[in-house]
C-alpha positions in Angstrom: 140.9 57.7 66.2 141.0 54.1 67.5 143.4 51.6 66.1 142.0 48.1 65.7 144.0 44.9 65.6 142.0 41.7 65.2 143.2 38.1 65.3 142.5 36.3 62.0 140.3 33.3 62.4 139.2 30.4 60.2 135.4 29.7 60.2 133.8 26.3 59.4 130.2 26.3 58.1 129.3 29.2 60.4 129.0 26.9 63.4 132.4 26.8 65.1 135.7 28.5 64.7 139.2 27.1 64.6 141.7 29.3 66.5 145.3 29.5 65.4 147.2 28.1 68.4 150.7 28.3 66.9 153.4 29.6 69.4 153.7 32.9 67.4 149.9 33.5 67.5 149.6 32.6 71.2 152.4 35.2 71.9 150.5 37.7 69.7 147.3 37.1 71.8 149.2 38.0 74.9 150.8 41.1 73.3 147.4 42.4 72.3 146.1 42.2 75.8 149.1 44.0 77.1 148.4 47.1 74.9 146.1 48.7 77.4 143.1 49.1 75.0 142.2 45.5 74.2 139.2 43.2 74.1 138.1 39.5 74.1 135.0 38.6 72.2 133.1 35.2 71.8 129.7 34.1 70.8 128.6 30.8 72.3 125.7 28.8 73.8 124.7 30.2 77.3 124.9 26.7 78.7 128.4 26.0 77.5 131.4 26.1 79.8 135.1 26.6 79.3 138.1 28.9 79.3 138.5 31.6 76.7 142.0 32.7 77.7 144.6 31.4 80.1 148.1 33.0 80.5 150.6 32.2 83.2 154.2 33.1 83.9 156.3 32.8 87.0 154.7 35.8 88.6 151.1 36.1 87.5 148.0 34.4 86.2 145.5 35.8 83.7 142.4 33.7 83.2 138.9 34.4 81.7 136.3 31.6 81.6 132.6 30.9 81.7 131.0 28.3 84.0 127.3 27.7 84.9 126.2 31.0 83.4 128.9 32.8 85.4 131.8 34.7 84.0 134.9 34.6 86.1 138.1 36.6 85.5 141.4 36.1 87.4 143.3 39.4 86.6 146.8 40.3 87.6 147.3 43.4 89.7 150.4 45.3 90.6 150.3 47.9 93.4 153.7 49.3 92.9 156.8 48.7 90.7 158.4 46.9 93.6 155.6 44.7 94.8 154.4 43.3 91.5 154.4 39.5 92.0 151.9 36.8 92.8 148.8 39.0 93.2 145.5 38.4 91.4 142.0 39.7 91.7 139.1 37.5 91.0 135.9 39.0 89.4 132.7 36.9 89.4 129.8 38.1 87.3 126.5 36.2 87.4 124.8 36.5 84.0 121.8 34.5 85.3 121.0 37.5 87.6 120.3 39.7 84.6 117.1 37.9 83.7 116.2 36.2 80.4 119.3 36.0 78.1 120.3 33.6 75.4 120.1 31.0 74.0 123.4 32.4 72.8 125.6 34.9 74.4 127.6 37.6 72.5 130.3 38.2 75.1 132.6 41.2 74.8 135.1 42.0 77.5 137.0 45.3 77.1 140.1 46.4 79.0 140.5 50.1 78.5 143.6 50.9 80.7 142.1 50.6 84.2 138.5 50.3 83.1 136.9 46.8 82.7 133.6 46.4 80.9 131.6 43.3 80.0 128.9 43.3 77.4 126.3 40.9 75.9 126.1 42.5 72.5 125.1 46.1 73.2 123.9 45.4 76.8 126.5 46.5 79.4 126.5 43.7 82.0 129.4 44.9 84.2 131.5 48.1 84.6 134.4 48.2 87.0 137.6 50.1 87.7 140.8 48.4 88.7 143.6 51.0 89.4 146.3 48.3 89.6 145.4 46.3 86.5 148.5 44.7 85.1 148.1 42.6 81.9 151.7 42.7 80.7 152.7 39.1 81.3 156.3 38.5 80.0 157.1 35.0 78.8 153.7 33.7 79.6 152.3 30.3 78.7 149.1 30.9 76.8 146.0 28.7 76.1 142.8 29.8 74.3 139.4 28.2 74.1 140.3 25.2 76.2 138.4 22.6 78.4 135.2 23.4 76.5 131.9 21.6 77.4 128.9 22.1 75.2 128.7 23.5 71.6 131.9 25.1 70.7 132.0 28.9 70.3 130.7 30.2 67.0 133.0 33.2 67.1 136.1 34.1 69.0 138.4 37.1 68.6 141.0 39.1 70.5 141.7 42.6 69.4 142.7 46.1 70.4 140.8 49.4 70.3 137.2 50.0 71.2 134.7 47.7 69.3 131.6 48.9 71.2 131.8 52.4 69.7 131.3 51.1 66.1 129.1 48.0 67.0 126.6 50.0 69.0 126.8 53.3 67.1 123.2 53.2 65.9 121.2 52.1 69.0 123.7 52.9 71.8 124.5 50.8 74.8 121.8 49.7 77.3 122.6 49.1 81.0 121.6 45.6 82.3 124.0 45.1 85.3 124.5 41.6 86.7 125.2 40.7 90.3 129.0 40.5 90.8 131.7 40.6 93.3 135.5 40.8 93.4 138.2 39.8 95.8 141.9 40.0 96.0 143.8 36.7 96.0 146.7 36.5 98.4 150.3 35.7 97.4 151.1 32.1 96.4 147.4 31.4 95.5 147.0 28.3 93.4 144.0 28.5 91.0 141.4 25.8 91.1 141.8 22.9 88.6 138.9 22.2 86.2 138.2 19.0 88.2 137.6 21.1 91.3 135.4 23.5 89.3 133.4 20.5 88.0 132.7 19.5 91.6 131.5 23.0 92.4 129.3 23.6 89.4 128.0 20.1 88.6 126.1 18.0 91.1 127.2 14.4 91.5 124.2 11.9 91.2 124.1 9.2 93.9 122.9 5.8 92.9 121.8 3.3 95.5 123.7 -0.1 95.4 121.8 -3.3 94.8 120.1 -4.7 97.9 120.1 -1.3 99.7 117.2 -1.3 102.2 117.6 2.2 103.7 116.3 5.5 102.5 117.3 7.8 99.6 116.4 11.5 100.1 117.7 14.5 98.2 120.4 12.5 96.5 121.7 11.1 99.8 121.6 7.5 101.2 120.6 6.8 104.8 120.7 3.5 106.6 117.8 2.5 108.9 117.9 4.4 112.2 120.5 6.8 110.7 120.0 10.5 111.3 121.6 13.3 109.3 121.0 16.9 108.3 119.6 17.4 104.8 118.5 20.8 103.4 118.3 22.3 106.9 116.2 19.5 108.2 117.1 16.8 110.7 116.0 13.5 109.0 115.9 10.0 110.3 115.4 6.8 108.3 112.9 4.7 110.3 112.5 1.9 107.7 113.0 1.3 104.0 112.0 4.5 102.2 110.3 5.8 105.5 111.9 9.1 106.5 110.9 11.5 109.3 112.3 15.1 109.2 112.0 18.2 111.3 113.4 21.6 110.7 116.5 22.8 112.5 115.8 25.4 115.2 117.9 28.5 114.6 119.1 30.9 117.4 118.4 34.7 117.1 121.1 36.9 115.6 121.9 40.4 116.7 123.3 42.0 113.5 121.5 44.4 111.2 121.9 42.4 108.0 121.8 38.7 108.7 122.7 36.4 105.9 122.5 32.7 104.9 125.9 31.4 104.1 126.3 28.8 101.4 125.7 25.4 102.9 124.4 26.9 106.1 120.9 26.5 107.6 120.6 29.4 110.0 121.0 33.1 109.5 124.3 34.4 110.6 126.2 37.7 110.8 128.6 38.3 107.9 132.1 39.7 108.4 133.3 43.2 107.6 135.1 44.2 104.4 138.2 46.4 103.7 137.6 48.1 100.3 140.8 48.1 98.3 142.7 47.5 101.6 141.6 50.7 103.2 142.3 51.1 106.8 138.7 51.6 107.9 136.3 48.6 107.5 132.8 48.6 106.2 130.3 46.4 108.2 128.5 43.5 106.5 125.5 44.7 104.5 126.7 48.4 104.5 126.3 50.3 101.2 128.9 52.9 100.4 129.9 55.0 97.4 133.7 55.3 96.7 132.8 57.5 93.7 130.0 59.6 92.4 128.6 56.8 90.2 130.0 53.7 91.8 127.9 51.8 94.4 129.5 49.2 96.6 128.2 46.9 99.3 130.1 44.8 101.8 128.9 41.3 101.9 130.8 38.9 104.2 134.4 40.1 103.5 133.5 40.5 99.7 132.9 44.0 98.2 130.3 43.9 95.4 130.3 47.0 93.2 128.5 48.2 90.1 128.4 51.4 88.2 125.2 53.4 88.9 124.6 55.7 85.9 122.7 58.9 86.4 120.8 60.6 83.6 123.5 63.0 82.4 122.7 66.4 80.9 125.3 67.3 78.3 127.6 70.1 79.7 127.6 73.5 78.0 130.9 73.2 76.2 132.0 71.4 72.9 132.1 67.7 73.1 135.9 67.7 72.6 136.2 69.6 75.9 134.3 67.0 77.9 136.2 65.2 80.7 135.0 62.4 82.9 135.6 61.4 86.5 139.1 59.9 86.2 138.3 56.9 88.5 134.7 56.1 87.9 133.8 57.6 84.5 130.4 59.0 85.2 128.7 62.1 83.7 130.9 64.3 81.6 132.0 67.7 82.7 133.7 70.6 81.0 137.5 70.8 81.4 139.0 73.9 83.0 138.9 76.8 80.6 136.9 74.9 78.0 135.7 76.7 74.9 132.2 77.4 76.3 131.6 80.2 74.0 131.8 77.9 71.0 128.4 76.6 71.8 126.9 80.1 71.6 125.3 80.3 75.1 124.8 84.0 75.1 122.2 86.3 73.4 123.0 87.6 70.0 123.3 91.1 71.4 125.8 89.9 74.2 129.5 89.3 74.4 130.7 85.9 75.6 134.0 85.4 77.6 135.3 81.9 78.5 136.3 81.4 82.2 137.2 78.5 84.4 133.7 78.3 85.8 131.9 78.6 82.5 130.8 81.2 80.0 130.3 84.8 81.0 127.7 86.7 79.1 127.5 90.5 79.1 125.0 92.5 77.2 126.5 94.9 74.6 126.4 98.7 75.0 122.9 99.9 74.4 121.2 96.7 75.6 120.2 95.5 79.1 119.7 92.0 80.5 121.6 89.1 82.0 123.5 88.2 78.9 121.5 85.1 78.0 118.7 87.5 77.1 119.3 91.2 76.1 116.8 93.8 75.1 117.3 97.1 73.5 117.5 100.3 75.6 115.2 103.0 74.3 117.4 106.1 74.7 114.7 108.3 73.2 112.5 107.6 76.3 115.2 109.2 78.5 114.6 112.6 79.9 116.0 115.7 78.1 118.8 115.9 80.7 119.8 112.2 80.2 119.8 112.6 76.5 122.0 115.6 76.7 124.4 113.6 78.9 124.6 111.1 76.0 125.3 113.8 73.6 122.0 114.8 72.0 119.5 115.2 70.4 119.5 119.0 70.5 117.1 121.6 69.3 115.9 121.2 65.7 116.1 117.4 65.9 114.1 114.5 66.9 115.3 111.3 68.6 114.9 107.9 66.7 115.7 104.7 68.6 117.8 102.0 66.8 119.1 98.6 68.2 121.8 99.4 70.7 121.8 103.1 70.1 119.8 106.1 68.8 119.9 108.6 66.0 118.9 112.2 65.7 116.8 113.2 62.7 116.5 116.8 61.7 113.1 118.5 61.6 111.9 120.1 58.3 113.9 123.3 57.6 117.0 122.1 59.6 120.3 120.6 58.3 122.4 118.0 60.2 125.7 119.3 61.5 127.5 116.5 63.3 125.7 113.5 64.8 123.3 115.2 67.2 123.0 118.9 66.0 120.7 120.4 63.5 120.9 124.1 62.4 118.2 126.1 60.5 118.6 126.2 56.7 119.8 129.6 55.5 118.1 130.4 52.2 119.8 133.0 50.0 
């Protein structure tokens, strides 16, 4: 049974929420996220931007925010009890790649030990596994719902437990996975400031000064006879507002999966990836499966992964005996020596025995079949010799078949002595 802890919030007019930012509550936020079964939830306009949670101490940074329809998470990782300082892993999840969403987003992020899931309501947008997730930040400085641009969130909560189970109990969870990637951040990484993020996500509009006689093209200013590269074209300003452009000529590339890098104009070959610092590299564009239901692709040093859910048939054991792949939580299987027989997999005339590989069904004495189907053996159809080996029916009796066995009925004028013997009646 899940235990739920929810942060109390004060609501105003159903439009925005006021979060308690007192030192004791900020510490409580951090404690909840350290439990191992915790979640962050917020409902907000899809075009809004800001930080939901920011925690930092001398060793680690934990940050969750939303910018330009993209969720980004900077999560602390710890690979060993000894090396546990100054390592983060950045997750970037592009909600715009899902398709039509909004106008509001009901964001729920769950941290279930090493499993990370992101939902829009009951639509699962991202599912990942981080074996070294480390959310226990001691003496961290915490901020919540900061640097917000756009309508403020209508709802914000931090809690512990599993909210999806109750919220989506009726209709279940649908899979609508977004494009995403993750990357480890080296030691001594300094996170970007919000000013830097503004320059990344928001275009700066260029305004021509008074008296400018050159050319303005694609938000850039060119003086007369000046040549520059704009949007992969070589452009020259010949006279005022008179621009001539020609496309850049690109050389041929030899790799199997050429790519267009951000800001580049010509296809190029991406660099290889090392998944979770494995010794062997994956080439750019290569698809690989580190688990049964976990698909990854190398894309220019970054590994992009998503859960690929198969259509799972329920295993033939009670649900309380189901176990999942420990790392990538795919289709359930039966644990060793599960109580298979509790689901009654055998025929009614068979005996069930639990084993490590599943139930063993054996037809009872007097029946034949494979255990999942058993039919009665008609002993009365046996030959006289075979019936005698079974113990009867002897002279003066007739064989009558019954389920799983047979009976001997005496002929008129005979009396039953034992189970299979009839003797003539002696009349005095």
